[in-house]
N, C-alpha and C positions, 0 to 999 in steps of 0.2 A: 730438506736437510734431515727431518726426522725419520722420515721414510727408509733413506740409504744407511742413515746411523744403523738402524734396526737391522738392516741386511748386512750389513759389512760387520756389525760390531761381533756376530756369531763367529768370524773366522779366527781371530787370534785368541777366543776363549773356547774353542772346541774341545780341547784336552779337558780343560776345568769342568765342562758341561759333562763330558763324557764320562767322567770318573764321578761327579755328583749324582747322576741319573743312571748309573750302570749301563751305560749305551757304549756300542762299539764306535771306533773312529768314523766308519763309514755312515753309519747311522746318524750320528752328531752332524756330519758335514751335510747329508740330506736334509737336515732341517733347512738349509738354504734353499734347496728346490721346492720344498714344501711351502716356505714363504714366497717364493717368486711364481710357482704356480698359482698359487691363491692371489697373488697380486694381479697376475693375468686375468685369470677367471672372473676375479670381482670385478674388474674394469670392463670386459667384456659383456657380461651378463647384465651389469648396471647401465651401460651405454644407452640403450633406448629410454631409459628411465630418466638419466640425466638432462637430455634434451627436453623432456617435458616439467620434470621437477625444478630444473634452474641449478647452476652451478654453485651458488651461494650457500643453499641449503644442505646441498650435497658435501659441500666442503665440511661445513659444521658437523652434521651427522656423521660422516665417515671419521673425523679427526676424535670425535667423542669416543666411537667405537675403537679406533686405533688407541685411544690412551688406556681405555680399559682391559684390551687383550693383552697390550704391552706387559701393562702391572700383571696379569694373570701368567705371561709367560715366566716372569721371574719368580712367580710361586709355584712353579710345576713342581709336582712331586715324583712323577715317573715319565719314562719315555712318550708313552699315550697322550698324558695329559698335555705335555709340552708341544707335542704334534699338533692336538687339537687348538689350542691356544694359538700356536703358531700358523694356522691355516686360516683361523678367524682373524687375527691380526692381519694378515696378508691379504685379505678380501677387503678388510676397511682400507688398507693401504692403497689398493688397485681403484677403487673409486675415488680416493683422496687425489692420487697423483693425476689421473686423466681428466677430473674436474679442474684440477689447477692450471693444468696447460690449457685448456677449453676457455677459462676465467681469462686468462690471458691474452687470448684471442678476440675473445667478445670485448674485453675493455679497451682495446686500442682500435680494435675496427669500429666500435662504437664511437671513439672520438676521431675517425676517419684519420688515422695515423697509422696504417700499416707498416709503413718505413720504419717505426719505432720497434716492431715485432722482434727482429733479430736481437738488438741490444737487450730488450726485456727477456727474451726468452735465456741469452747467455747470463743474465743476472738471476733469474729462476733457477737455471741448472747449474750455477755456481753453489746452491744448498747442497748438491750431490758431492762436490769436492770439498766443501766445507764440513761435510760428514767425516770426510777422510782426514782434514786437517785439525778439527775440532771435536766432533763425536767419537771416532773411533780411538785417538790416544787417549780421551778422557774416559771412555768405556774400559781402556785396556787398564788406565791407571787405578779406576775404581775397583775392576775385577782384582787387580793385583794387590792393592792394599785392603780390600773388602772381599767381596765375592761377585761372580758373576750375576747373581741375584739381585745385587744393589745397582748393577748397572741398567738392568731393565727397569728396575723401581725409577731410577732417576730419570729414565728416558722418558716414563710414563708422566712423570711430573711436568717434565717439559711440554710434553702434549696438552695437558691443563692450562698452563700459563698462555700458550700458543692460541689454544682455543678461545680463551677470555680477549686476547689480542685482536683476534680476527671478528669477535662480535662486536667489540667496543671500536676499534679503530680503521677497519678495512672497509672500502666503499661497497656498497652493494650495487651489482651490476644487473639489470634487468635483462635475461637471455630471452633469445626469441625462441618461442615454444612452437613445437611442431604441432601439426593438426592430431587429432585423436587417431592413433592407430593402435590397434592390438599389439600387445607385447611381442608375442611371437612372430608377427607380421614384421615388425619393426626390428626384431633379432635377426631374421632373414635377410633384411636389407644390408647386412654386412657383406653379402657376396655381391652386392653392387660395386664395392671397392676392388673385388678381385677381377673384374671386367674391365677395369681401367689400369692401363700399363704404367701410367706415370706413378698413381698411388701405390701400386703392388711393388714398385721398386724403391719407393720410399719406405715402405713397410718393410721390406727386405733389408734396407740399412739400418733400420731401428732393431730388428732381429740380431744381425750380426755385431752390432755395436754392443748389446748387453751380453750375448754370448762371450765375447772376448773379456770384456770388461769384469764381468761376474765370476767368470772360471779363474782369472789371474788374481783377482782380488781376495778370494776365498782361500787359494792355496799358496801362494806366494809368502804370506805369514809364517805358515809352516815350514816352507823352504829355507827362510831366514833363521829361523828357531833352532832347525836341525842344522845349521852350520856353527849352531854353538851360542847364538845369542838370546838374550831374555825378553821378556815383555817392554821392560823399560826402554830398552833400545829399540824396539817396534816403536814404541810411543814417539820417540824421537824422529824415527825415519819419516812415519807417517806425518808427524808435524810438520817437519820441513818440506817433504813433497806436496803434500796437501795445501800449504800456505802458497805456494808456488802456482799451483793448477788452478785455486780460487782466483787469483790474481789473472791469470791467463782466461779462464771463464767470463770474467766481470769484463774483459777487453776484446772477447770474441765479436762482439757486433760491430766493432772498429774495423776489424780484419776482414768481417763479411762487406762493409761498405768499400773498402779498399780494393780487394782482390775477387769479391763475388763470392757466392755460396759453393760453388763446384770448385774452384780453384782453392778455397780455404780448406775445404773437406779432402782433396787428394792431398795437398801440401801435409796436413796434419796425418793422414793416412801412411803417407810413405815414412815420415819421421816416427811414427808410431812402431811400424813394422822394424824399423832400423834399430830403435832401442830394445825392444822384445828380444830380437836375436843377438845384441851385444851382451844383453842381461844374462842369457844362458850359454853363449859361447866363449865369453872370457873367464879367466880364473877368479873365483870368489873374491872379492873384495869390498867390504860393507862401504867404503866410500864411494865407489865406483857404481856399485847396485843403488846407491841413495841417488846418486847424480842421473843415472839412467832412467831410474823410476820416476823421477822429477820431469825427467823429460817426456817419457810414456804418458803420465798423466796430464801433463801440461797440453800435450796433442789430443787427447780424448776430451779433454774440456773444451778445446777450442772448437771442435766439430759437432758436439751435441746442442748448443743453443741454436746455430744455422738450421742443424735438422729439424729442430722442434718448429723453428720460424717457418720452414719450408712445410712441413706438415699442416700445421693451421692455416695457412695463407694459401693452400691448393683445393680447399673445400669451402663452400659458405656456410653462414650460421648455423643453417638447419641440420648440418652435417657435422659440424665442428665437434661436438661432444662424442659423437659416434666413432669418427673417424681418430680422434685421440684415444679413446677407449680401445679400439682396434689396435692402435701403434702401442700402446701400453701392453695389451695382450701379447703382440710380438714379441716385445722386448722381454716380457718374462718367460716366454717359452725360450727364448734364446737363453737367459739367465739358466733356467732349470736344466736345458740340454748340456749346456757347458760344464756346469757343477756336476751333473751325473755321470757325463764322460770321464772328467777327471776323478771324480770319486771311483769310478771303475778301475782306474788306472793306479790309484794309489789306494791298495788293499790294507795297507798300514801306514803309520804315519813316517816310517824311516823310508819309504819308497817316495816321499815328497822331496828328498833331497838329492836324488840323483839323477840318472839319464831319463827315468819316466817323466820327471818333471820337465826336463830339457824338451822332449819329445812332445809334451802337451803343449809346452810354448810354440814349439815350430808348428803345430797344428793351428793355433791362435794367429800365428802370421798369415797362414794359408787361408784363414776366413778373413783376415783384414785384406789381404789380396784381392779376394773375391768381391768384397765390398767396395774396393777401390774401382773395379772395372763397372760395377753397376753404377757407380755416382758419375762416371763419364757419360752415360746416357740419360742422365736426369736433366731435364730442362728446368731452368729456375722458373718458381711459380709467379703468375701475375695475381697479386692479391686479391681474394674475392670479396665483396662487399658485405657488410654485416646486415 
């Protein structure tokens, strides 16, 4: 929830941040890429350490860093300082998110309950959509009533409360520690995943998923604003669509059990593509856009939990941290590339309202179609023992 709130909160506040720090629109939008790249490299470089340090310690340390650097983002005094704090915040987030996914796998594998992983991952990933239904609207509202700096400060305070909750109330799970291996040798072991066709396909799905989600989430608010709507209207839209997507994400485990991972993924992909096409091909109507965005967000929320479950159950406990880190890296590379390509297309804010935005969304439909083809050739994993 906190990680994706930090990511998505930038989008509707880009104009305010640009004006406050004397940055161009494109430079401000690239704050998303700076964050996502840092998340990816943070996860990738820490992965080998994660398997030896343990998930619980890694989660606590990275969450503390995330809280500090989020607060400093809200205190930035110019573009350079904002980028530095944003990068450090992203590194902390990368360590946090990959270890959280690995922790879930360790927890249920340790209890000999692999069948519970899809349901658990659906609930964990509902945090992403809770960021849309709660985090982003509150961020927009705080930014509207006060300033974008206050939004970052509030987010850092929430991180502190969460850290206290984890220390006091979350069960410590002993991770299986790998044999002593030199860091760079362990880092090189990522190439092992590239030699496994099944794992490569799974990683490709993570990449394409995040490419589409982040690009659309970053620039769709500007598209709506440029049609004459204000931040408060955006708050309502995010609230309605996010609430629906959180509910769907919480129920994703049910549909996986009923339809299987592959069918669930394929159906949600097809509906997501249809929703995106209709959003930009029909005459702009705020009610229609809201309904279609609810369908789109529900579809992506439906497929993320099963995808994470497929990931952690496809490798054994000794590799779970590294493979989760590898996929986190792929996701953030997808985010960065998606936002970068959209930023190039939109040299100014006005271009995010016209045909350039429509062309960009059709590209996202193409990427989603490609991920659909990849999913067809993935075999459901037989869960690996802890």
